[in-house]
C-alpha positions in Angstrom: -57.0 112.5 47.7 -59.2 110.6 45.1 -62.7 109.7 46.0 -65.5 108.0 44.1 -68.9 109.6 44.1 -71.8 107.8 42.5 -73.8 109.4 39.7 -77.1 110.0 41.5 -75.3 111.6 44.5 -73.3 113.8 42.2 -76.6 114.9 40.5 -78.1 115.8 43.8 -75.1 118.0 44.5 -75.5 119.8 41.2 -79.2 120.5 41.8 -78.6 121.4 45.4 -76.7 124.5 44.5 -79.7 126.7 44.7 -81.6 124.8 47.5 -82.6 126.8 50.5 -80.5 125.3 53.3 -82.8 126.5 56.1 -85.4 123.8 55.5 -84.8 120.0 55.3 -85.6 118.5 52.0 -86.0 115.0 50.7 -84.9 114.4 47.1 -85.4 111.5 44.7 -82.8 111.2 42.0 -84.2 109.3 39.0 -81.3 108.3 36.7 -82.1 106.5 33.4 -79.2 106.3 31.1 -78.4 104.2 28.0 -77.9 100.9 29.8 -78.6 101.3 33.5 -81.3 102.7 35.9 -80.7 104.1 39.4 -83.0 105.7 41.9 -81.5 107.4 45.0 -83.4 108.9 48.0 -81.4 111.7 49.7 -82.0 114.2 52.5 -80.6 117.7 52.4 -80.5 119.6 55.7 -78.1 122.3 56.9 -75.8 121.7 54.0 -75.5 118.0 54.7 -76.4 115.6 51.9 -77.4 112.2 53.3 -78.1 109.2 51.1 -81.1 107.3 52.7 -81.5 104.5 50.1 -80.6 103.4 46.6 -82.1 100.9 44.2 -82.2 100.3 40.4 -81.6 97.9 37.6 -78.2 97.5 36.0 -79.7 96.0 32.8 -82.4 98.6 32.0 -82.0 101.8 30.0 -82.4 103.7 26.8 -81.1 100.7 24.8 -84.1 98.7 25.9 -86.4 101.5 24.5 -84.5 101.3 21.1 -85.0 97.5 21.1 -88.8 97.9 21.8 -89.1 100.2 18.8 -87.1 98.1 16.4 -88.9 95.0 17.7 -92.2 96.7 16.9 -91.1 97.4 13.3 -89.8 93.8 12.9 -93.2 92.4 13.9 -95.2 95.0 12.0 -93.4 94.3 8.7 -92.9 90.6 9.5 -89.1 90.8 9.0 -87.7 87.3 9.6 -85.1 86.8 12.3 -82.8 84.9 9.9 -82.8 87.9 7.5 -81.6 90.2 10.3 -79.0 87.6 11.5 -77.7 87.3 8.0 -77.5 91.1 7.5 -75.6 93.0 10.3 -75.7 96.2 8.3 -79.5 96.1 8.2 -79.7 95.2 11.8 -77.5 98.2 12.8 -79.4 100.5 10.6 -82.7 99.4 12.2 -81.3 100.1 15.7 -80.0 103.5 14.7 -83.3 104.4 13.2 -85.1 103.3 16.3 -82.8 105.6 18.3 -83.6 108.5 16.0 -87.4 107.8 16.4 -87.0 107.9 20.2 -85.3 111.3 20.1 -87.7 112.7 17.4 -90.8 111.8 19.3 -89.5 113.8 22.2 -90.7 116.9 20.4 -92.7 115.7 17.4 -96.1 113.8 17.2 -94.9 111.2 14.7 -91.8 109.7 13.0 -91.2 108.3 9.5 -88.2 106.8 7.8 -87.2 104.5 5.0 -84.9 101.5 5.3 -84.1 99.2 2.4 -87.3 100.2 0.6 -89.5 99.7 3.7 -91.4 102.6 5.2 -91.2 102.7 9.0 -93.5 104.9 11.1 -94.3 105.5 14.8 -96.8 107.7 16.5 -96.9 109.0 20.0 -99.6 106.6 21.2 -97.8 103.5 20.0 -94.5 104.8 21.4 -96.1 105.3 24.9 -97.5 101.8 24.8 -94.1 100.4 23.9 -92.2 102.1 26.7 -94.7 101.7 29.5 -93.4 98.3 30.6 -89.9 99.8 30.9 -91.2 102.8 32.9 -93.2 100.4 35.1 -89.9 98.5 36.0 -88.2 101.8 37.0 -91.2 102.8 39.2 -91.0 99.4 41.0 -87.4 100.2 41.9 -88.6 103.6 43.2 -91.1 101.8 45.4 -88.3 99.6 46.8 -86.0 102.6 47.4 -88.8 104.4 49.3 -89.4 101.3 51.4 -85.7 101.0 52.3 -85.7 104.7 53.2 -88.9 104.2 55.3 -90.6 107.0 53.4 -93.9 107.5 51.5 -93.7 109.1 48.1 -95.7 112.0 49.4 -92.7 112.9 51.6 -90.5 113.5 48.6 -89.9 117.3 48.1 -88.0 117.2 44.8 -87.7 114.7 41.9 -84.5 115.2 39.9 -84.2 113.7 36.4 -80.7 112.5 35.2 -79.6 110.6 32.1 -80.4 111.1 28.4 -83.4 108.8 28.4 -85.2 111.1 30.9 -85.8 113.6 28.0 -88.8 111.5 26.9 -91.9 113.6 27.8 -94.1 110.5 28.5 -91.5 109.1 30.9 -91.4 112.4 32.8 -95.2 112.5 33.0 -95.3 108.9 34.4 -92.6 109.8 37.0 -94.4 113.0 38.0 -97.7 111.1 38.3 -96.0 108.5 40.5 -94.5 111.0 43.0 -97.4 113.4 42.7 -95.3 116.4 41.8 -93.6 118.0 38.7 -90.1 116.6 38.1 -87.1 118.9 38.1 -85.3 118.7 34.7 -83.9 122.2 34.5 -80.3 121.1 34.1 -78.9 119.2 31.1 -79.3 115.5 32.1 -76.1 114.5 30.3 -74.0 117.2 32.1 -75.5 117.2 35.6 -73.4 114.4 36.9 -70.2 116.1 35.8 -71.4 119.3 37.5 -72.0 117.4 40.7 -68.6 115.7 40.6 -67.0 119.1 40.3 -68.9 120.4 43.3 -67.8 117.3 45.3 -64.2 118.0 44.3 -64.6 121.6 45.5 -65.9 120.3 48.8 -63.0 117.9 49.2 -60.6 120.8 48.4 -62.2 122.7 51.4 -63.7 125.5 49.4 -67.2 124.7 50.4 -67.1 124.0 54.1 -70.8 124.5 54.5 -71.5 121.3 52.6 -71.1 117.7 53.6 -71.9 114.5 51.8 -72.9 111.4 53.7 -73.0 108.3 51.5 -74.3 104.8 52.2 -73.0 101.2 52.0 -74.3 99.5 48.9 -74.2 96.0 50.3 -74.0 94.5 53.8 -70.6 93.8 55.4 -70.0 91.1 57.9 -67.9 88.1 59.0 -68.1 84.3 58.7 -69.3 82.5 61.8 -69.5 78.8 62.7 -71.2 76.7 60.0 -70.4 79.1 57.1 -73.0 81.7 58.1 -72.7 85.4 57.4 -73.1 87.6 60.4 -73.8 91.1 59.3 -72.0 93.9 61.2 -72.8 96.9 59.0 -76.1 96.5 57.1 -76.8 97.6 53.6 -77.9 101.3 53.2 -76.0 102.2 56.4 -74.7 105.8 56.4 -71.0 106.4 56.1 -68.8 107.3 57.8 -69.8 104.4 60.0 -68.5 102.4 62.9 -70.1 99.2 64.4 -68.8 96.5 66.6 -70.0 93.2 68.1 -68.6 90.7 70.6 -67.8 87.1 69.8 -66.1 84.2 71.6 -64.2 81.0 70.9 -65.9 77.6 70.1 -63.1 75.3 71.2 -61.4 74.9 74.6 -57.9 76.4 74.8 -58.3 78.2 71.4 -55.3 80.6 70.9 -56.0 81.8 67.3 -59.2 83.0 65.6 -59.5 83.5 61.8 -61.7 86.5 60.9 -63.0 86.3 57.3 -64.7 89.5 56.0 -67.6 89.2 53.4 -69.9 91.5 51.5 -73.3 90.6 50.3 -77.0 89.9 51.2 -77.1 86.1 51.3 -77.2 84.2 54.6 -74.3 81.8 53.6 -70.8 83.2 53.0 -70.3 80.9 50.0 -72.8 83.0 48.1 -71.2 86.4 49.1 -68.0 88.1 48.1 -64.9 87.6 50.3 -63.1 90.8 50.8 -60.2 89.6 53.0 -59.2 87.7 56.1 -56.7 87.9 59.0 -55.9 85.9 62.1 -56.1 87.1 65.7 -53.2 85.4 67.4 -52.2 85.1 71.0 -55.6 84.6 72.7 -55.0 83.4 76.3 -56.0 79.7 76.4 -59.4 79.5 78.1 -62.5 77.4 78.1 -64.7 77.8 75.0 -67.1 80.8 75.5 -64.9 82.6 78.0 -62.8 84.9 75.8 -64.5 88.1 74.8 -63.5 89.2 71.3 -64.7 92.5 69.9 -64.8 92.8 66.1 -65.3 96.3 64.9 -66.0 97.6 61.3 -65.0 101.2 60.6 -65.8 102.8 57.3 -64.3 106.3 56.8 -65.6 109.1 54.5 -63.4 107.8 51.7 -65.1 104.4 51.8 -62.1 102.6 53.2 -63.1 99.7 55.5 -61.0 98.8 58.5 -61.8 95.6 60.4 -60.3 95.3 63.9 -60.4 92.3 66.3 -59.5 92.6 70.0 -59.6 90.1 72.8 -60.8 92.3 75.6 -59.3 90.5 78.6 -55.8 90.4 77.3 -55.8 93.4 74.9 -54.4 91.3 72.0 -55.6 92.9 68.7 -55.2 92.7 64.9 -56.7 94.5 62.0 -57.1 94.6 58.2 -57.7 97.5 55.7 -59.9 97.1 52.6 -59.8 99.9 50.0 -62.7 102.1 48.8 -65.7 100.5 47.0 -64.3 97.1 47.7 -63.7 96.4 44.0 -67.3 95.7 42.9 -69.0 96.9 39.8 -72.6 98.2 39.7 -73.5 95.2 37.5 -72.1 92.8 40.1 -73.8 94.7 42.9 -77.2 94.5 41.1 -76.7 90.8 40.4 -76.1 90.1 44.1 -79.1 92.0 45.2 -81.3 90.3 42.7 -80.0 86.8 43.8 -80.6 87.6 47.4 -84.3 88.1 46.6 -84.6 85.1 44.3 -83.0 82.8 46.8 -84.5 84.3 50.0 -86.7 81.3 51.0 -84.0 78.6 50.4 -81.4 80.8 52.2 -83.7 81.1 55.3 -84.2 77.3 55.3 -80.5 76.6 54.9 -79.6 79.1 57.6 -82.1 77.5 60.0 -80.6 74.0 59.3 -77.0 75.2 59.9 -77.9 77.0 63.1 -79.6 73.8 64.3 -76.5 71.8 63.5 -74.3 74.4 65.3 -76.5 74.2 68.4 -76.5 70.4 68.2 -72.7 70.2 68.1 -72.5 72.5 71.1 -75.0 70.3 73.0 -72.9 67.2 72.1 -69.7 68.9 73.3 -71.4 70.0 76.5 -72.7 66.5 77.2 -69.3 65.0 76.7 -67.8 67.5 79.1 -70.6 67.0 81.6 -70.1 63.2 81.6 -66.3 63.6 82.1 -66.7 66.1 85.0 -69.6 64.4 86.9 -69.2 60.7 86.4 -68.8 60.2 90.2 -72.3 61.5 91.0 -74.1 59.8 88.1 -75.8 56.4 88.2 -74.9 53.8 85.6 -78.4 54.2 84.2 -78.0 57.9 83.8 -74.6 57.6 82.1 -76.1 55.0 79.7 -79.1 57.1 78.9 -77.1 60.3 78.4 -74.7 58.5 76.1 -77.6 56.9 74.2 -79.4 60.2 73.7 -76.1 61.9 72.8 -75.5 59.3 70.1 -79.0 59.7 68.8 -78.4 63.5 68.5 -75.1 62.9 66.7 -76.8 60.5 64.3 -79.6 63.0 63.5 -77.0 65.4 62.1 -76.5 63.2 59.0 -80.2 63.5 58.2 -79.9 67.2 57.3 -83.4 67.5 58.8 -83.8 70.6 61.0 -86.9 69.3 62.7 -85.3 65.9 63.5 -82.2 67.5 64.9 -84.2 69.9 67.1 -86.4 67.0 68.3 -83.3 65.0 69.3 -81.9 68.1 71.1 -85.2 68.6 73.0 -85.2 64.9 74.2 -81.6 65.1 75.4 -82.0 68.5 77.1 -85.3 67.3 78.8 -83.5 64.3 80.3 -80.3 66.1 81.2 -81.9 69.2 82.9 -82.8 67.7 86.3 -79.4 65.8 86.4 -77.6 69.0 85.7 -79.4 70.8 88.5 -78.4 68.0 90.9 -74.8 68.2 89.7 -74.8 71.9 90.3 -76.2 71.5 93.8 -73.5 68.9 94.5 -70.7 71.2 93.3 -72.1 74.1 95.4 -72.2 72.0 98.5 -68.6 70.8 97.9 -67.5 74.4 97.5 -69.2 75.6 100.7 -68.2 72.6 102.8 -66.6 73.9 106.1 -67.7 77.4 105.4 -70.5 79.4 107.0 -72.6 82.3 105.7 -73.3 85.0 108.3 
């Protein structure tokens, strides 16, 4: 069976070969490659590798360091942008020389080169100043990962360095300073991932039964509910294998079918998340809205395959869908979705609150209509008139798209209807008990 293992997790497997399995350890895998950065927090205990949290930046890597160096030379020698745009050969030569400088400064105090008659130089101090903003961004991701894992950096036992860009001594010094301990870079950062993947294959083949890898879900998984809202069933960073279920019900009287749409993402509205699939639960016994009990379960196996199952608990009617491993999303797309969830957090909260108010208002309107139809004989004409007037006012408030106005209209209607509803309930109880006695 084929299985995907992410690079930081593979690296942790490679470095875990010589770990003492008798004591639990928490590991930070710092992976800075040519174009992406990842930080993963893992726990190793009794041969089990458990991913606690991941974070990173899919648009940050060694290429950015090269651009910083070449940009420094462009500014230093006042090379005009139009000159570089008109000469792709010069532009490429400048980039390659910047890459050479980066590698050279890994072991030497200074770098010098000639391009088109121009002398280019770079010393260690300037190099450090150029890359510090990039290192700062990676450390901010480290803070976020630690927060997601609910850990302090002092609780990290080992810091593993992965990716060619981690060869830079200053970068290793900054990371060591951040975590308060020397980083572990004893394995070749370009080979460590392949080594870990080989170990994972060995585990899958059953040759290392004392090891087990527990991965995590990169994004939240849930379903669409009334009003286009995303209801999360398995949250981001949940350990897999995982199984989680939640009960729902119908919103319309006599509803026989229920569409279950499955989404992945961190936004409150499904329109901003990725749709993974949908199916219809058919054959629900016709009942009043709110009476059916429908359990929706998400099951993710060790191979990352998601199964979504819906079952009406009273009748036993069930249906399910299967979604393949990794759900077809790239790391770049995943990074974009996480970033957008942070950028739009405030507006998402406001829009979710508005839609929830609209949902509740529609439910109150439906309940008022049903109450009027069932209890007309015990209501006075004034009460009927007032209930209809307040119901219409609530209905009209929906077009305002103003949460406070909608909630205010609901409060006025509920306050007026509550004593009438109590009276109607007493009347129904008396009717049901007429001619009977309680001993």
